[in-house]
Backbone as ProteinMPNN parsed JSONL, in Angstrom:
{"seq_chain_A": "MRNSIQKYRSRPSAFTLIELLLVMVILAILAAVIVPKFTGRSEQARTTRAVTDIANLKTVLQAFETDNGRFPTTAEGLNALVQKPSGNLPGWKSPYIDKLPKDPWDHDYVYRSPGNNGKEYDLYSEGGSDGKQID", "coords_chain_A": {"N_chain_A": [[132.844, 121.692, 163.419], [132.282, 123.086, 161.164], [134.011, 121.937, 159.315], [132.878, 119.384, 158.977], [130.48, 120.006, 157.732], [131.408, 121.097, 155.333], [132.67, 118.834, 154.298], [130.467, 117.219, 153.865], [129.069, 118.675, 151.935], [130.898, 118.734, 149.858], [130.991, 116.177, 148.988], [130.318, 114.047, 146.222], [127.142, 114.154, 144.671], [124.631, 111.645, 144.313], [122.234, 109.232, 143.101], [120.277, 107.347, 145.323], [119.829, 103.867, 146.017], [117.204, 103.349, 146.725], [115.868, 105.559, 145.626], [116.285, 105.088, 142.902], [114.902, 102.654, 142.607], [112.325, 103.533, 143.187], [111.827, 105.248, 140.994], [111.882, 103.325, 138.955], [109.636, 101.793, 139.64], [107.6, 103.685, 139.255], [107.852, 104.088, 136.472], [107.178, 101.516, 135.59], [104.501, 101.365, 136.386], [103.391, 103.384, 134.789], [103.897, 102.262, 132.254], [102.286, 99.998, 132.427], [99.807, 101.141, 132.314], [99.749, 102.553, 129.875], [100.688, 100.884, 127.714], [98.727, 98.77, 127.13], [96.784, 100.254, 125.767], [97.814, 100.702, 123.242], [98.436, 98.258, 122.113], [96.557, 96.862, 120.496], [96.43, 98.405, 118.246], [98.117, 98.014, 115.985], [97.144, 95.675, 114.817], [94.582, 96.501, 114.261], [95.128, 98.467, 112.369], [96.137, 96.9, 110.294], [93.851, 95.415, 109.625], [92.177, 97.467, 108.732], [93.626, 98.29, 106.499], [93.378, 95.987, 104.908], [90.604, 95.955, 104.429], [90.389, 98.316, 102.943], [92.013, 97.703, 100.708], [90.469, 95.609, 99.618], [88.115, 96.966, 98.966], [89.122, 98.647, 96.962], [89.917, 96.716, 95.074], [87.414, 95.656, 94.45], [86.272, 97.8, 93.099], [87.91, 97.879, 90.837], [87.351, 95.346, 89.805], [84.699, 95.77, 89.097], [85.026, 97.584, 87.002], [86.303, 95.895, 85.172], [84.223, 94.083, 84.711], [82.33, 95.773, 83.543], [83.611, 96.43, 81.128], [83.954, 93.909, 79.928], [81.688, 92.376, 80.234], [81.45, 90.385, 82.076], [82.656, 88.959, 85.171], [86.048, 88.111, 86.153], [86.878, 84.647, 85.9], [87.173, 82.015, 88.395], [89.408, 80.515, 87.777], [90.87, 82.303, 86.178], [91.253, 84.301, 88.002], [92.356, 87.047, 90.14], [94.488, 87.868, 88.721], [93.688, 88.391, 86.17], [93.175, 91.028, 86.131], [95.558, 92.237, 85.822], [97.01, 91.032, 83.733], [95.983, 90.254, 80.432], [93.633, 87.737, 80.147], [93.665, 84.524, 78.488], [91.579, 83.857, 75.698], [88.397, 85.096, 74.448], [88.159, 88.287, 74.872], [87.36, 91.045, 73.902], [86.849, 93.563, 74.956], [88.687, 94.046, 76.894], [90.759, 96.211, 78.617], [93.937, 97.946, 78.796], [96.134, 96.985, 81.513], [94.13, 96.813, 84.421], [94.956, 97.284, 86.891], [98.118, 97.992, 88.29], [99.686, 96.263, 89.865], [99.017, 93.388, 91.763], [97.859, 93.632, 95.048], [99.201, 92.334, 98.121], [97.735, 90.901, 101.037], [97.756, 92.471, 104.325], [99.023, 90.592, 105.891], [100.743, 89.334, 104.299], [99.665, 87.506, 102.45], [97.964, 86.212, 99.557], [94.994, 87.755, 98.276], [91.829, 86.168, 98.422], [89.894, 84.989, 95.782], [86.897, 84.128, 94.226], [84.763, 83.105, 91.635], [81.812, 81.995, 90.28], [80.488, 83.357, 93.353], [79.742, 82.355, 96.779], [76.434, 81.739, 98.093], [74.861, 82.908, 96.077], [76.173, 85.204, 95.259], [77.988, 87.284, 92.923], [80.736, 87.118, 93.006], [83.294, 86.118, 95.346], [85.436, 87.817, 97.496], [88.068, 88.121, 99.585], [90.196, 88.405, 102.528], [92.183, 86.091, 104.235], [92.927, 86.834, 106.7], [94.76, 87.515, 109.774], [96.809, 86.01, 112.274], [94.732, 85.112, 113.827], [92.962, 84.037, 112.073], [90.615, 85.162, 111.21], [88.282, 85.92, 108.807], [88.317, 88.536, 106.425], [86.264, 90.648, 104.684]], "CA_chain_A": [[131.557, 121.533, 162.8], [132.365, 123.643, 159.836], [134.675, 120.95, 158.462], [131.949, 118.298, 158.655], [129.517, 120.532, 156.75], [132.107, 121.21, 154.062], [132.878, 117.472, 153.782], [129.189, 116.73, 153.379], [128.743, 119.392, 150.706], [131.851, 118.44, 148.801], [130.795, 114.801, 148.539], [129.518, 114.049, 144.997], [125.768, 113.699, 144.879], [124.242, 110.504, 143.487], [120.946, 108.682, 143.471], [120.358, 106.178, 146.195], [119.166, 102.686, 145.482], [115.769, 103.509, 146.952], [115.371, 106.508, 144.639], [116.264, 104.393, 141.605], [113.799, 101.685, 142.639], [111.09, 104.3, 143.123], [111.67, 105.667, 139.597], [111.544, 102.132, 138.165], [108.251, 101.442, 139.949], [106.752, 104.667, 138.578], [107.885, 103.769, 135.037], [106.429, 100.274, 135.384], [103.075, 101.694, 136.501], [103.023, 104.108, 133.565], [103.887, 101.304, 131.143], [101.125, 99.13, 132.597], [98.621, 101.903, 131.938], [99.819, 103.033, 128.494], [100.928, 99.84, 126.714], [97.511, 98.098, 126.634], [96.022, 101.106, 124.859], [98.412, 100.697, 121.912], [98.739, 96.92, 121.616], [95.637, 96.453, 119.444], [96.44, 99.359, 117.144], [98.754, 97.501, 114.77], [96.221, 94.719, 114.2], [93.485, 97.307, 113.74], [95.624, 99.117, 111.152], [96.195, 95.863, 109.244], [92.484, 95.109, 109.216], [91.712, 98.615, 107.954], [94.287, 98.241, 105.189], [92.776, 94.9, 104.138], [89.277, 96.418, 103.993], [90.615, 99.312, 101.889], [92.472, 96.978, 99.514], [89.336, 94.866, 99.058], [87.228, 97.954, 98.337], [89.768, 99.06, 95.704], [89.83, 95.595, 94.135], [86.017, 95.555, 94.002], [86.089, 98.858, 92.101], [88.602, 97.442, 89.62], [86.562, 94.23, 89.267], [83.51, 96.349, 88.47], [85.461, 98.121, 85.708], [86.529, 94.72, 84.326], [82.91, 93.553, 84.346], [81.716, 96.739, 82.626], [84.278, 96.327, 79.824], [83.948, 92.56, 79.357], [80.384, 91.733, 80.376], [81.521, 89.33, 83.094], [83.773, 89.045, 86.102], [87.015, 87.044, 85.901], [86.538, 83.346, 86.481], [88.063, 81.606, 89.483], [90.669, 80.079, 87.161], [91.606, 83.503, 85.772], [91.607, 84.966, 89.251], [92.613, 88.486, 90.125], [95.544, 88.116, 87.749], [93.045, 88.909, 84.961], [93.177, 92.491, 86.217], [96.918, 92.681, 85.522], [97.349, 90.511, 82.403], [94.799, 89.809, 79.692], [93.498, 86.276, 80.121], [93.459, 83.948, 77.158], [90.15, 83.778, 75.387], [87.811, 86.199, 73.718], [87.797, 89.44, 75.7], [87.698, 92.225, 73.091], [86.697, 94.801, 75.713], [89.722, 94.158, 77.935], [91.623, 97.384, 78.476], [95.276, 97.713, 79.356], [95.949, 96.52, 82.893], [93.212, 97.546, 85.285], [95.721, 97.589, 88.098], [99.53, 97.742, 87.982], [100.228, 95.126, 90.615], [98.065, 92.887, 92.755], [98.372, 93.787, 96.414], [99.13, 91.239, 99.088], [97.073, 91.407, 102.234], [98.736, 92.933, 105.31], [99.707, 89.447, 106.501], [101.558, 88.829, 103.198], [98.987, 86.435, 101.73], [97.163, 86.674, 98.427], [93.559, 87.85, 98.524], [91.107, 85.017, 97.888], [88.867, 85.396, 94.823], [86.145, 83.03, 93.599], [83.61, 83.53, 90.852], [80.8, 82.671, 91.082], [80.672, 83.298, 94.793], [78.778, 81.61, 97.586], [75.158, 82.386, 98.431], [74.317, 83.655, 94.955], [76.945, 86.404, 94.934], [78.723, 87.184, 91.661], [82.086, 86.681, 93.353], [83.767, 86.272, 96.725], [86.759, 88.426, 97.582], [88.353, 88.323, 100.998], [91.507, 88.067, 103.075], [92.059, 85.072, 105.27], [93.214, 87.461, 107.98], [96.036, 87.306, 110.443], [97.033, 84.784, 113.039], [93.468, 84.638, 114.398], [92.23, 83.36, 111.007], [89.335, 85.823, 110.985], [88.134, 86.328, 107.405], [87.984, 89.95, 106.231], [85.759, 90.929, 103.33]], "C_chain_A": [[131.575, 122.027, 161.364], [132.999, 122.649, 158.871], [133.723, 119.824, 158.075], [130.898, 118.75, 157.641], [130.182, 120.644, 155.391], [132.351, 119.83, 153.457], [131.574, 116.931, 153.179], [128.836, 117.393, 152.051], [129.685, 119.045, 149.572], [131.722, 117.011, 148.28], [129.94, 114.813, 147.272], [128.116, 113.511, 145.266], [125.461, 112.58, 143.896], [122.864, 110.046, 143.942], [121.163, 107.493, 144.388], [119.61, 105.039, 145.524], [117.654, 102.802, 145.626], [115.176, 104.48, 145.928], [115.289, 105.871, 143.252], [115.121, 103.393, 141.543], [112.452, 102.403, 142.538], [110.813, 104.77, 141.69], [111.271, 104.478, 138.732], [110.102, 101.703, 138.406], [107.296, 102.402, 139.246], [106.703, 104.396, 137.076], [107.09, 102.504, 134.732], [104.923, 100.525, 135.454], [102.602, 102.433, 135.251], [102.946, 103.167, 132.366], [102.665, 100.397, 131.227], [99.836, 99.84, 132.188], [98.61, 102.206, 130.442], [99.894, 101.906, 127.467], [99.65, 99.142, 126.248], [96.691, 98.938, 125.67], [96.541, 101.03, 123.432], [98.635, 99.302, 121.346], [97.82, 96.49, 120.481], [95.686, 97.335, 118.221], [97.064, 98.791, 115.875], [97.835, 96.51, 114.063], [95.027, 95.461, 113.595], [93.905, 97.995, 112.44], [95.704, 98.109, 110.003], [94.803, 95.536, 108.725], [91.925, 96.235, 108.353], [92.341, 98.623, 106.572], [93.683, 97.144, 104.322], [91.407, 95.308, 103.606], [89.415, 97.422, 102.848], [91.074, 98.644, 100.596], [91.313, 96.253, 98.833], [88.366, 95.815, 98.363], [87.813, 98.427, 97.007], [89.683, 97.953, 94.664], [88.408, 95.424, 93.611], [85.719, 96.609, 92.936], [86.714, 98.456, 90.771], [87.867, 96.265, 88.982], [85.302, 94.739, 88.566], [83.863, 96.94, 87.104], [85.702, 96.977, 84.723], [85.188, 94.191, 83.82], [82.199, 94.482, 83.366], [82.298, 96.596, 81.223], [84.054, 94.979, 79.148], [82.627, 91.811, 79.506], [80.36, 90.596, 81.384], [82.687, 89.612, 84.037], [84.797, 87.968, 85.739], [86.554, 85.74, 86.549], [87.498, 83.049, 87.637], [89.419, 81.198, 88.926], [91.511, 81.277, 86.721], [92.086, 84.282, 86.994], [91.805, 86.461, 89.097], [93.716, 88.85, 89.153], [94.983, 88.655, 86.433], [92.96, 90.43, 84.978], [94.518, 93.077, 85.807], [97.326, 92.274, 84.107], [96.079, 89.998, 81.733], [94.739, 88.287, 79.685], [93.325, 85.776, 78.686], [91.95, 83.83, 76.925], [89.682, 85.06, 74.728], [87.34, 87.282, 74.69], [88.145, 90.718, 74.936], [87.598, 93.534, 73.869], [87.773, 95.021, 76.76], [90.619, 95.347, 77.637], [93.007, 97.038, 79.011], [95.12, 97.472, 80.853], [95.056, 97.44, 83.731], [93.894, 97.984, 86.572], [97.171, 97.209, 87.801], [100.056, 96.466, 88.617], [99.189, 94.693, 91.632], [98.643, 93.06, 94.156], [98.312, 92.473, 97.173], [98.372, 91.78, 100.285], [98.13, 91.777, 103.277], [99.504, 91.818, 106.013], [100.53, 88.698, 105.455], [100.983, 87.571, 102.545], [98.267, 87.047, 100.531], [95.705, 86.808, 98.868], [92.876, 86.677, 97.827], [89.971, 85.536, 97.012], [88.229, 84.146, 94.237], [84.965, 83.614, 92.84], [83.05, 82.324, 90.117], [81.045, 82.458, 92.579], [79.637, 82.436, 95.477], [77.511, 82.434, 97.794], [74.643, 83.305, 97.333], [75.057, 84.939, 94.61], [77.701, 86.186, 93.624], [80.15, 86.705, 91.899], [82.308, 86.826, 94.848], [85.166, 86.854, 96.659], [87.013, 88.725, 99.046], [89.805, 88.014, 101.317], [91.281, 87.02, 104.152], [92.457, 85.594, 106.64], [94.547, 87.068, 108.556], [96.107, 86.0, 111.176], [95.748, 84.246, 113.637], [92.594, 83.936, 113.35], [90.873, 83.971, 110.725], [89.276, 86.366, 109.563], [87.688, 87.786, 107.329], [87.495, 90.133, 104.805], [85.041, 92.233, 103.265]], "O_chain_A": [[130.953, 121.443, 160.476], [132.563, 122.537, 157.725], [133.766, 119.356, 156.937], [130.476, 117.967, 156.79], [129.562, 120.309, 154.381], [132.251, 119.663, 152.241], [131.576, 116.28, 152.135], [128.352, 116.724, 151.138], [129.274, 119.067, 148.412], [132.288, 116.677, 147.239], [128.929, 115.516, 147.232], [127.938, 112.537, 145.997], [125.973, 112.571, 142.777], [122.389, 110.416, 145.015], [122.121, 106.735, 144.235], [118.852, 105.246, 144.577], [116.911, 102.393, 144.735], [114.083, 104.236, 145.417], [114.326, 106.096, 142.518], [114.439, 103.298, 140.522], [111.54, 101.918, 141.867], [109.675, 104.692, 141.227], [110.409, 104.611, 137.864], [109.417, 101.293, 137.469], [106.283, 101.969, 138.696], [105.634, 104.464, 136.47], [106.399, 102.438, 133.716], [104.16, 99.962, 134.669], [101.531, 102.138, 134.719], [102.027, 103.269, 131.554], [102.071, 100.065, 130.202], [98.88, 99.192, 131.761], [97.558, 102.121, 129.807], [99.219, 101.974, 126.44], [99.497, 98.936, 125.044], [95.971, 98.389, 124.836], [95.781, 101.27, 122.494], [98.999, 99.182, 120.176], [98.277, 95.801, 119.569], [95.025, 97.027, 117.228], [96.574, 99.07, 114.781], [97.759, 96.508, 112.834], [94.527, 95.082, 112.536], [93.106, 98.091, 111.509], [95.372, 98.438, 108.865], [94.603, 95.398, 107.518], [91.267, 95.974, 107.346], [91.673, 98.926, 105.583], [93.492, 97.344, 103.122], [91.087, 95.033, 102.45], [88.642, 97.381, 101.891], [90.586, 98.975, 99.516], [91.193, 96.283, 97.608], [87.851, 95.501, 97.29], [87.08, 98.591, 96.031], [89.407, 98.223, 93.495], [88.219, 95.081, 92.444], [84.995, 96.337, 91.979], [86.125, 98.665, 89.71], [87.768, 96.187, 87.758], [84.893, 94.183, 87.546], [83.09, 96.813, 86.155], [85.337, 97.088, 83.552], [85.042, 93.888, 82.636], [81.531, 94.008, 82.447], [81.561, 96.636, 80.238], [83.973, 94.911, 77.922], [82.47, 90.721, 78.956], [79.344, 89.917, 81.526], [83.581, 90.401, 83.73], [84.441, 86.996, 85.073], [85.924, 85.741, 87.607], [88.497, 83.742, 87.826], [90.456, 81.493, 89.52], [92.732, 81.265, 86.875], [93.181, 84.844, 87.005], [91.47, 87.055, 88.073], [93.866, 90.018, 88.794], [95.701, 89.296, 85.666], [92.7, 91.05, 83.947], [94.616, 94.261, 85.484], [97.912, 93.067, 83.37], [95.218, 89.393, 82.372], [95.688, 87.626, 79.265], [92.896, 86.513, 77.799], [91.167, 83.719, 77.868], [90.462, 85.981, 74.485], [86.251, 87.191, 75.255], [89.111, 91.4, 75.277], [88.21, 94.525, 73.473], [87.785, 96.047, 77.439], [91.167, 95.471, 76.541], [93.216, 95.977, 79.6], [94.052, 97.738, 81.404], [95.212, 98.661, 83.74], [93.464, 98.922, 87.243], [97.422, 96.208, 87.13], [100.777, 95.691, 87.988], [98.558, 95.525, 92.284], [99.784, 92.678, 94.415], [97.474, 91.614, 96.896], [98.366, 92.988, 100.523], [99.297, 91.419, 103.113], [100.521, 92.074, 106.658], [100.964, 87.57, 105.689], [101.728, 86.679, 102.138], [97.998, 88.247, 100.498], [95.24, 86.063, 99.731], [93.309, 86.249, 96.757], [89.192, 86.396, 97.422], [88.922, 83.224, 93.807], [84.263, 84.497, 93.332], [83.793, 81.68, 89.376], [81.715, 81.512, 92.995], [78.763, 81.858, 94.83], [77.521, 83.66, 97.684], [74.059, 84.351, 97.613], [74.605, 85.692, 93.747], [78.015, 85.054, 93.258], [80.706, 85.969, 91.084], [81.596, 87.566, 95.527], [85.986, 86.421, 95.849], [86.275, 89.483, 99.675], [90.539, 87.449, 100.507], [90.296, 87.072, 104.888], [92.34, 84.88, 107.635], [95.352, 86.386, 107.922], [95.532, 84.999, 110.749], [95.66, 83.054, 113.932], [91.596, 83.308, 113.702], [90.05, 83.345, 110.056], [90.115, 87.173, 109.162], [86.802, 88.217, 108.067], [88.198, 89.822, 103.844], [84.556, 92.618, 102.201]]}, "name": "protein", "num_of_chains": 1, "seq": "MRNSIQKYRSRPSAFTLIELLLVMVILAILAAVIVPKFTGRSEQARTTRAVTDIANLKTVLQAFETDNGRFPTTAEGLNALVQKPSGNLPGWKSPYIDKLPKDPWDHDYVYRSPGNNGKEYDLYSEGGSDGKQID"}
């Protein structure tokens, strides 16, 4: 009897197939609970960045309007914030912004002046794959 106990104890220990399957099931359950909580976070972060970029661009557009008495035209676009447009703009200061940002989906922000519905200008991102406009 002593020999059989020693043989059993000297055998290398390992996980059984059932134990491995049980661990995999537990990991799958945890993943099913945790993953949905984080899936929308990256899209939410992109939307927040687009809103922040637009707010910054609106501030810079306001400075342009204060210096020049008007907002850039649609033809001049947001590029008028980086390079002086042709024409008579004696109040134009050195670049209002170093570089125009791209939206988080790597598209240019859309700018129109005059804007729709009586607004001085429209400034928005066309959004991500869902095509939802962000302004």
